Backbone as ProteinMPNN parsed JSONL, in Angstrom:
{"seq_chain_A": "MELNIDVQMALTQDDPTLPDENDISTWAQAALLAAGHTKPSEITVRFVESEEIQELNRDYRHIDKPTNILSFPFECPPEVQLPLLGDLVICPAVLHREAMEQGKSVSEHCAHLIVHGCLHLLGYDHIKDDEAAVMEALESKIVMSLGFADPYLAEK", "coords_chain_A": {"N_chain_A": [[13.778, 1.096, 6.185], [11.962, 2.916, 8.438], [10.104, 1.914, 11.159], [7.769, 2.359, 13.514], [6.251, 0.495, 16.022], [3.403, 0.369, 18.104], [2.554, -1.42, 20.578], [-0.215, -2.68, 22.26], [-1.75, -4.012, 25.028], [-4.805, -4.881, 25.86], [-6.061, -6.639, 27.737], [-7.632, -8.838, 30.065], [-6.024, -10.724, 31.463], [-2.542, -11.506, 31.443], [-0.995, -12.846, 28.683], [1.281, -15.011, 27.821], [1.897, -16.462, 25.583], [1.678, -14.824, 23.452], [3.176, -12.852, 20.724], [6.209, -10.866, 21.071], [7.175, -7.465, 20.924], [9.398, -7.152, 19.196], [9.138, -9.344, 17.346], [6.533, -8.77, 16.191], [7.161, -6.426, 14.965], [9.199, -7.074, 13.132], [7.544, -8.926, 11.439], [5.674, -7.083, 10.557], [7.263, -5.21, 9.171], [8.31, -6.826, 7.093], [6.132, -7.505, 5.68], [5.252, -4.7, 4.797], [7.433, -3.932, 3.361], [7.612, -5.875, 1.348], [5.321, -5.305, -0.046], [6.241, -3.115, -1.227], [6.318, -0.666, 0.189], [8.033, 1.795, 1.563], [8.284, 4.043, 3.292], [8.706, 5.99, 6.217], [6.894, 4.614, 8.975], [4.145, 4.291, 11.1], [2.352, 2.008, 13.286], [-0.272, 0.822, 15.197], [-0.727, -1.944, 17.198], [-3.226, -3.596, 18.697], [-4.218, -5.802, 21.159], [-7.048, -7.438, 22.232], [-9.864, -8.302, 24.226], [-12.555, -10.661, 23.565], [-15.151, -9.452, 23.587], [-14.579, -6.735, 23.119], [-13.515, -6.866, 20.355], [-15.773, -7.87, 19.124], [-17.654, -5.986, 19.554], [-16.421, -3.884, 17.906], [-16.323, -5.044, 15.374], [-19.002, -5.391, 15.059], [-19.861, -2.703, 14.869], [-18.309, -1.666, 12.661], [-18.251, -3.453, 10.574], [-20.653, -4.551, 10.628], [-21.115, -7.117, 11.449], [-21.966, -9.328, 13.795], [-20.039, -10.709, 15.86], [-17.245, -12.041, 17.317], [-14.1, -11.662, 15.84], [-10.778, -12.505, 14.122], [-8.946, -10.416, 13.505], [-8.966, -7.075, 12.907], [-8.572, -4.313, 10.676], [-7.664, -0.941, 10.663], [-7.135, 1.509, 8.631], [-5.4, 4.594, 8.611], [-6.642, 7.55, 7.601], [-5.907, 10.545, 6.211], [-5.972, 14.107, 5.358], [-4.587, 14.865, 2.143], [-2.75, 16.89, 2.189], [-1.592, 16.79, 4.624], [1.106, 15.565, 6.252], [1.694, 12.725, 7.706], [3.126, 9.867, 9.436], [1.523, 7.758, 10.021], [0.073, 4.736, 9.534], [-1.932, 3.163, 10.398], [-4.302, 1.153, 12.537], [-4.173, -2.136, 13.953], [-6.189, -4.464, 15.203], [-6.333, -7.125, 17.396], [-7.758, -10.404, 18.514], [-6.83, -12.377, 20.895], [-8.204, -14.556, 21.824], [-9.618, -15.656, 19.707], [-7.521, -15.909, 17.922], [-5.998, -18.005, 19.263], [-7.859, -20.149, 19.191], [-8.219, -20.478, 16.291], [-5.484, -21.244, 15.525], [-5.196, -23.623, 16.823], [-7.262, -25.067, 15.59], [-6.201, -25.053, 12.936], [-3.687, -26.274, 13.115], [-1.498, -24.965, 13.856], [1.21, -22.952, 15.292], [0.69, -20.558, 17.764], [2.386, -18.268, 17.311], [3.019, -18.502, 14.587], [0.442, -18.325, 13.288], [-0.315, -15.778, 14.249], [1.763, -14.234, 13.064], [0.909, -14.469, 10.441], [-1.559, -13.126, 10.584], [-0.666, -10.508, 11.36], [0.798, -9.752, 8.873], [-1.358, -10.001, 7.148], [-3.098, -7.967, 7.95], [-1.454, -5.708, 7.789], [-1.293, -5.56, 5.072], [-3.786, -4.883, 4.494], [-3.888, -2.441, 5.568], [-2.374, -1.18, 3.813], [-4.073, -1.068, 1.565], [-4.732, -3.365, 0.149], [-7.062, -5.909, -0.558], [-9.682, -8.457, -0.175], [-12.12, -8.938, -1.144], [-13.128, -9.283, -3.665], [-12.625, -12.011, -5.925], [-10.484, -11.78, -7.769], [-8.854, -9.781, -6.547], [-8.488, -11.142, -4.024], [-6.969, -13.205, -4.881], [-4.445, -11.993, -5.515], [-3.644, -10.707, -3.088], [-3.683, -12.922, -1.401], [-1.581, -14.324, -2.504], [0.53, -12.793, -2.238], [0.736, -12.539, 0.553], [1.275, -15.228, 1.26], [3.85, -15.392, 0.208], [5.324, -13.681, 1.849], [4.739, -14.66, 4.35], [6.038, -17.117, 4.137], [8.655, -16.235, 3.747], [9.403, -15.527, 6.148], [9.881, -17.831, 7.563], [7.769, -19.459, 7.942], [5.04, -21.835, 7.22], [3.171, -21.838, 4.104], [0.376, -20.117, 4.394], [-1.954, -20.6, 3.235], [-1.946, -23.116, 2.026], [-3.537, -25.376, 2.539], [-5.725, -24.605, 1.158], [-5.134, -24.811, -1.373]], "CA_chain_A": [[12.603, 1.542, 6.449], [11.749, 3.241, 9.839], [8.854, 1.412, 11.507], [7.489, 2.411, 14.872], [5.067, -0.353, 16.439], [2.874, 0.567, 19.438], [1.774, -2.679, 21.057], [-1.122, -2.33, 23.394], [-2.366, -5.061, 25.548], [-6.051, -4.459, 26.563], [-6.556, -8.012, 28.125], [-7.885, -9.132, 31.459], [-4.974, -11.467, 31.927], [-1.379, -11.559, 30.589], [-0.858, -14.036, 27.779], [2.79, -15.172, 27.534], [1.979, -16.939, 24.259], [1.59, -13.698, 22.285], [4.535, -12.415, 20.41], [6.636, -9.668, 21.656], [7.115, -6.219, 19.961], [10.241, -7.304, 18.133], [8.512, -10.229, 16.35], [5.563, -8.023, 15.453], [7.891, -5.384, 14.167], [9.772, -7.91, 12.005], [6.51, -9.443, 10.683], [5.082, -6.006, 9.804], [8.329, -4.691, 8.185], [8.386, -7.774, 5.99], [4.91, -7.282, 4.857], [5.288, -3.502, 4.147], [8.629, -4.032, 2.291], [7.291, -6.806, 0.259], [4.339, -4.614, -0.763], [6.833, -1.886, -1.864], [6.082, 0.406, 1.175], [9.251, 2.03, 2.113], [8.216, 5.389, 3.881], [8.54, 5.734, 7.626], [5.495, 4.318, 9.292], [3.69, 3.917, 12.487], [1.229, 1.123, 13.324], [-0.579, 0.339, 16.485], [-1.208, -3.261, 17.264], [-3.872, -3.768, 19.934], [-4.732, -7.147, 21.608], [-8.261, -7.142, 22.899], [-10.876, -9.4, 24.529], [-13.622, -11.039, 22.455], [-16.232, -8.543, 23.667], [-14.167, -5.507, 22.422], [-13.561, -7.0, 18.865], [-17.077, -8.179, 18.584], [-18.196, -4.573, 19.279], [-15.727, -3.286, 16.732], [-16.761, -5.809, 14.233], [-20.487, -5.04, 14.734], [-19.93, -1.256, 14.464], [-17.67, -1.289, 11.477], [-18.425, -4.451, 9.586], [-22.063, -5.081, 10.676], [-21.018, -8.559, 11.734], [-22.12, -9.245, 15.335], [-19.419, -11.852, 16.393], [-15.707, -11.923, 17.369], [-13.113, -12.012, 14.637], [-9.33, -12.626, 14.495], [-8.281, -9.273, 13.312], [-9.612, -5.927, 12.243], [-7.539, -3.322, 10.181], [-8.21, 0.418, 10.461], [-6.249, 2.519, 7.927], [-5.403, 5.979, 9.071], [-6.888, 8.462, 6.611], [-5.8, 12.187, 6.526], [-5.989, 14.894, 4.198], [-3.297, 14.652, 1.349], [-1.738, 17.94, 2.553], [-1.045, 16.485, 6.017], [2.124, 14.346, 5.976], [1.959, 11.887, 9.042], [3.652, 8.517, 9.185], [0.527, 6.833, 10.682], [-0.566, 3.821, 8.648], [-3.237, 2.737, 11.048], [-4.284, 0.258, 13.572], [-4.569, -3.458, 13.878], [-6.922, -5.024, 16.459], [-6.304, -8.685, 17.337], [-8.407, -10.978, 19.497], [-6.15, -13.559, 21.181], [-9.163, -15.826, 21.96], [-9.874, -16.137, 18.345], [-6.217, -16.377, 17.424], [-5.724, -19.397, 19.842], [-8.686, -21.155, 18.602], [-7.894, -20.772, 14.983], [-4.199, -21.7, 15.55], [-5.438, -24.844, 17.155], [-8.001, -25.758, 14.481], [-5.291, -25.2, 11.786], [-2.606, -26.991, 13.626], [-0.412, -23.975, 13.808], [1.584, -22.406, 16.586], [0.18, -19.225, 17.953], [3.337, -17.284, 16.717], [2.835, -18.674, 13.071], [-0.862, -17.618, 13.03], [-0.113, -14.25, 14.553], [2.592, -13.689, 12.05], [0.05, -14.368, 9.242], [-2.532, -12.1, 10.816], [0.002, -9.357, 11.193], [1.033, -9.751, 7.569], [-2.647, -9.799, 6.348], [-3.559, -6.768, 8.563], [-0.645, -4.659, 7.214], [-1.56, -5.427, 3.649], [-5.13, -4.202, 4.449], [-3.524, -1.014, 5.957], [-1.862, -0.432, 2.458], [-5.077, -0.931, 0.488], [-5.094, -4.719, -0.314], [-8.372, -6.406, -0.111], [-9.895, -9.888, -0.634], [-13.634, -9.076, -1.321], [-13.253, -9.796, -5.072], [-11.678, -13.009, -6.216], [-9.156, -11.277, -8.29], [-8.007, -9.157, -5.405], [-8.129, -12.073, -3.094], [-5.764, -14.098, -5.304], [-3.245, -11.109, -5.491], [-3.456, -10.437, -1.668], [-3.229, -14.188, -0.686], [-0.168, -14.807, -3.005], [1.688, -11.79, -1.543], [0.643, -12.985, 2.026], [1.999, -16.588, 1.237], [5.317, -15.177, -0.089], [5.727, -12.989, 2.952], [4.766, -15.538, 5.416], [7.067, -18.163, 3.947], [9.951, -15.586, 3.736], [9.433, -15.35, 7.694], [10.219, -19.11, 7.893], [6.574, -20.229, 8.271], [4.432, -22.555, 6.145], [2.079, -21.229, 3.37], [-0.905, -20.011, 5.305], [-3.103, -21.025, 2.273], [-1.626, -24.333, 1.421], [-4.649, -26.258, 2.632], [-6.931, -24.228, 0.284], [-4.737, -24.807, -2.851]], "C_chain_A": [[12.441, 1.789, 8.013], [10.285, 2.817, 10.188], [8.731, 1.655, 13.043], [6.084, 1.573, 15.159], [4.599, -0.013, 17.823], [2.083, -0.619, 19.706], [1.034, -2.324, 22.289], [-1.837, -3.675, 23.804], [-3.743, -4.773, 26.396], [-6.763, -5.844, 26.977], [-6.69, -8.112, 29.593], [-6.681, -9.858, 32.237], [-3.771, -11.437, 30.958], [-1.432, -12.886, 29.819], [0.642, -14.246, 27.303], [2.878, -15.986, 26.189], [2.128, -16.013, 23.097], [3.016, -13.335, 22.051], [4.92, -11.02, 20.988], [6.679, -8.556, 20.512], [8.116, -6.446, 18.887], [9.727, -8.148, 16.988], [7.442, -9.457, 15.59], [6.212, -7.043, 14.509], [8.547, -6.06, 12.957], [8.721, -8.435, 11.008], [5.924, -8.223, 9.905], [5.985, -5.301, 8.807], [8.416, -5.495, 6.985], [7.322, -7.571, 5.139], [4.834, -5.817, 4.129], [6.346, -3.378, 2.999], [8.202, -4.744, 1.073], [6.195, -6.22, -0.59], [4.874, -3.19, -1.364], [6.747, -0.596, -0.992], [7.352, 0.742, 1.964], [9.407, 3.436, 3.109], [8.267, 4.954, 5.431], [7.163, 5.57, 7.951], [5.344, 4.105, 10.724], [2.437, 3.057, 12.48], [0.993, 0.919, 14.853], [-1.229, -0.952, 16.367], [-1.894, -3.367, 18.722], [-4.428, -5.106, 20.132], [-5.849, -6.998, 22.502], [-8.869, -8.403, 23.215], [-11.989, -9.612, 23.507], [-14.642, -9.972, 22.494], [-15.769, -7.169, 22.838], [-14.049, -5.676, 20.747], [-14.734, -7.24, 18.299], [-17.758, -6.709, 18.476], [-17.784, -3.775, 18.088], [-16.253, -3.794, 15.452], [-18.288, -5.484, 13.856], [-20.555, -3.64, 14.285], [-19.41, -0.948, 13.084], [-17.927, -2.185, 10.308], [-19.934, -4.876, 9.521], [-22.067, -6.685, 10.903], [-20.92, -8.669, 13.231], [-21.499, -10.608, 15.902], [-17.921, -11.521, 16.477], [-15.066, -12.313, 16.14], [-11.645, -12.016, 15.027], [-8.591, -11.142, 14.479], [-9.066, -8.217, 12.513], [-8.471, -4.81, 11.873], [-8.296, -1.953, 10.005], [-7.058, 1.319, 9.829], [-6.492, 3.857, 8.482], [-5.656, 6.695, 7.678], [-6.674, 9.943, 6.943], [-5.845, 12.763, 5.335], [-4.617, 14.808, 3.408], [-2.358, 15.763, 1.846], [-1.185, 17.677, 3.923], [-0.019, 15.208, 5.672], [2.359, 13.67, 7.494], [2.292, 10.439, 8.551], [2.678, 7.432, 9.507], [-0.15, 5.903, 9.54], [-1.972, 3.36, 9.191], [-3.184, 1.783, 12.235], [-4.771, -1.173, 13.218], [-5.109, -3.956, 15.15], [-6.942, -6.515, 16.422], [-7.003, -9.201, 18.555], [-7.648, -12.242, 19.74], [-6.999, -14.887, 21.403], [-9.383, -16.539, 20.664], [-8.594, -16.709, 17.585], [-5.925, -17.728, 17.823], [-6.517, -20.383, 19.154], [-8.477, -21.515, 17.165], [-6.545, -21.493, 14.727], [-4.356, -23.12, 15.849], [-6.093, -25.76, 16.085], [-7.055, -25.964, 13.249], [-3.945, -25.775, 11.993], [-1.287, -26.169, 13.442], [0.026, -23.548, 15.141], [0.818, -21.0, 16.578], [1.068, -18.059, 17.307], [3.067, -17.447, 15.167], [1.593, -18.064, 12.641], [-0.784, -16.226, 13.26], [0.706, -13.662, 13.484], [1.651, -13.407, 10.742], [-0.956, -13.239, 9.365], [-1.957, -10.688, 10.7], [0.182, -8.862, 9.736], [-0.274, -9.171, 6.871], [-3.137, -8.423, 6.766], [-2.763, -5.516, 7.911], [-1.021, -4.507, 5.784], [-2.941, -4.684, 3.493], [-4.866, -2.674, 4.683], [-3.031, -0.28, 4.514], [-2.842, -0.521, 1.353], [-5.39, -2.216, -0.057], [-6.408, -5.116, 0.242], [-8.6, -7.802, -0.661], [-11.448, -10.174, -0.799], [-13.867, -9.702, -2.696], [-12.274, -10.932, -5.294], [-10.427, -12.745, -6.872], [-8.24, -10.528, -7.231], [-7.707, -10.011, -4.428], [-6.858, -12.858, -3.592], [-4.448, -13.139, -5.251], [-2.869, -10.845, -3.984], [-3.01, -11.771, -0.922], [-1.843, -14.589, -1.2], [0.887, -14.023, -2.449], [1.688, -12.42, -0.022], [1.496, -14.34, 2.051], [3.426, -16.252, 1.205], [5.9, -14.554, 1.22], [5.849, -13.85, 4.274], [5.876, -16.574, 5.485], [8.5, -17.473, 4.049], [10.339, -15.597, 5.231], [9.838, -16.78, 8.304], [9.056, -19.922, 8.345], [5.959, -20.916, 6.956], [3.532, -21.574, 5.448], [0.858, -21.217, 4.067], [-2.071, -20.487, 4.263], [-2.865, -22.278, 1.645], [-2.773, -25.234, 1.372], [-5.826, -25.953, 1.612], [-6.358, -24.442, -1.18], [-4.9, -26.148, -3.394]], "O_chain_A": [[12.777, 0.899, 8.794], [9.342, 3.313, 9.572], [9.576, 1.156, 13.786], [5.011, 1.895, 14.647], [5.429, -0.115, 18.727], [1.024, -0.817, 19.112], [1.572, -1.747, 23.234], [-2.442, -4.345, 22.967], [-3.653, -4.448, 27.58], [-7.9, -6.112, 26.589], [-5.904, -7.504, 30.32], [-6.415, -9.625, 33.416], [-3.981, -11.35, 29.748], [-1.89, -13.905, 30.335], [1.077, -13.564, 26.375], [4.006, -16.151, 25.724], [2.595, -16.328, 22.002], [3.905, -13.447, 22.895], [4.084, -10.18, 21.32], [6.272, -8.759, 19.368], [7.867, -6.044, 17.75], [9.839, -7.772, 15.822], [7.468, -9.508, 14.36], [5.795, -6.894, 13.361], [8.402, -5.568, 11.839], [8.985, -8.393, 9.807], [5.703, -8.335, 8.699], [5.544, -4.856, 7.747], [8.586, -4.943, 5.898], [7.509, -7.459, 3.928], [4.397, -5.749, 2.98], [6.134, -2.825, 1.92], [8.392, -4.303, -0.06], [6.102, -6.573, -1.766], [4.145, -2.331, -1.86], [7.104, 0.477, -1.48], [7.696, 0.047, 2.921], [10.485, 3.798, 3.58], [7.949, 3.835, 5.834], [6.287, 6.217, 7.376], [6.278, 3.785, 11.459], [1.518, 3.355, 11.718], [1.929, 0.857, 15.649], [-2.158, -1.129, 15.578], [-1.237, -3.246, 19.756], [-5.136, -5.552, 19.229], [-5.638, -6.423, 23.57], [-8.545, -9.45, 22.655], [-12.266, -8.74, 22.684], [-15.029, -9.554, 21.402], [-16.519, -6.627, 22.025], [-14.418, -4.793, 19.973], [-14.922, -6.936, 17.121], [-18.32, -6.332, 17.448], [-18.561, -3.125, 17.389], [-16.589, -3.032, 14.546], [-18.727, -5.345, 12.715], [-21.291, -3.374, 13.335], [-19.957, -0.093, 12.388], [-17.837, -1.75, 9.16], [-20.403, -5.452, 8.539], [-23.009, -7.381, 10.524], [-19.974, -8.2, 13.862], [-22.225, -11.5, 16.342], [-17.442, -10.722, 15.672], [-15.494, -13.248, 15.464], [-11.291, -11.587, 16.125], [-7.781, -10.803, 15.342], [-9.746, -8.538, 11.539], [-7.599, -4.486, 12.68], [-9.33, -1.836, 9.349], [-6.159, 1.782, 10.531], [-7.622, 4.236, 8.792], [-4.933, 6.436, 6.715], [-7.252, 10.469, 7.894], [-5.773, 12.101, 4.299], [-3.578, 14.684, 4.058], [-1.158, 15.496, 1.897], [-0.281, 18.412, 4.32], [-0.277, 14.191, 5.028], [3.164, 14.14, 8.297], [1.851, 9.93, 7.521], [2.982, 6.26, 9.284], [-0.884, 6.424, 8.699], [-2.965, 3.223, 8.476], [-2.138, 1.625, 12.864], [-5.618, -1.384, 12.35], [-4.419, -3.837, 16.162], [-7.51, -7.113, 15.509], [-6.906, -8.554, 19.598], [-7.748, -13.156, 18.921], [-6.577, -16.026, 21.208], [-9.345, -17.763, 20.533], [-8.589, -17.688, 16.838], [-5.634, -18.584, 16.988], [-6.002, -21.348, 18.588], [-8.536, -22.69, 16.803], [-6.467, -22.287, 13.79], [-3.683, -23.9, 15.175], [-5.677, -26.866, 15.74], [-7.148, -27.004, 12.598], [-3.121, -25.753, 11.079], [-0.238, -26.617, 12.979], [-0.716, -23.75, 16.103], [0.419, -20.444, 15.554], [0.545, -17.046, 16.843], [2.897, -16.407, 14.531], [1.618, -17.305, 11.673], [-1.225, -15.478, 12.388], [0.34, -12.591, 13.0], [1.649, -12.339, 10.131], [-1.194, -12.491, 8.418], [-2.551, -9.795, 10.096], [-0.205, -7.745, 9.392], [-0.299, -8.144, 6.194], [-3.601, -7.717, 5.871], [-3.344, -4.486, 7.566], [-1.067, -3.377, 5.298], [-3.19, -3.982, 2.512], [-5.506, -1.798, 4.101], [-3.26, 0.887, 4.199], [-2.52, -0.092, 0.245], [-6.377, -2.241, -0.792], [-6.813, -4.728, 1.337], [-7.837, -8.286, -1.497], [-11.973, -11.278, -0.653], [-14.73, -10.567, -2.846], [-11.13, -10.803, -4.857], [-9.405, -13.377, -6.603], [-7.027, -10.721, -7.149], [-6.654, -9.785, -3.832], [-5.895, -13.111, -2.868], [-3.395, -13.676, -4.906], [-1.665, -10.778, -3.736], [-2.166, -11.776, -0.026], [-1.028, -15.124, -0.448], [2.002, -14.484, -2.206], [2.766, -12.758, 0.468], [2.382, -14.456, 2.897], [4.194, -16.727, 2.042], [6.988, -14.978, 1.611], [6.78, -13.788, 5.077], [6.506, -16.881, 6.498], [9.453, -18.156, 4.425], [11.53, -15.672, 5.535], [10.108, -16.845, 9.503], [9.222, -20.932, 9.029], [6.322, -20.602, 5.823], [3.133, -20.578, 6.05], [0.3, -22.281, 4.335], [-3.171, -20.725, 4.761], [-3.583, -22.563, 0.687], [-3.039, -25.836, 0.332], [-6.683, -26.771, 1.278], [-7.112, -24.247, -2.133], [-4.636, -26.373, -4.575]]}, "name": "protein", "num_of_chains": 1, "seq": "MELNIDVQMALTQDDPTLPDENDISTWAQAALLAAGHTKPSEITVRFVESEEIQELNRDYRHIDKPTNILSFPFECPPEVQLPLLGDLVICPAVLHREAMEQGKSVSEHCAHLIVHGCLHLLGYDHIKDDEAAVMEALESKIVMSLGFADPYLAEK"}
């Protein structure tokens, strides 16, 4: 599967703890393939400050606080054939805080967020309990296949 990842850093300072484009691509590709998506695809992954993700979260989800990741699937008319899957927007400040709270490395938590976000781009959701069970089981399988611990182990 051909996957093009556009990583954008919209941060006021460099963050050497964030994964590189190769890691992000590996994690995204694992998620897409595990979900049965084999078409050529393009995803933008944008790392942003707390203020930007809070604004997006407020505007699109009506929740006025920063969050770890937002997913924006690309929707185009059926007659238009473009490989764009969508955008993932990640807040490193929240990523770092959650990784510390969960006793994970930044890389491990970021891998989980990339997998989680990619599944959202493919239409998976976790609003209803039955949908959440399907999505979380697939996330666990993918994250563990990447050599990390089950991200939902503490909840099981």
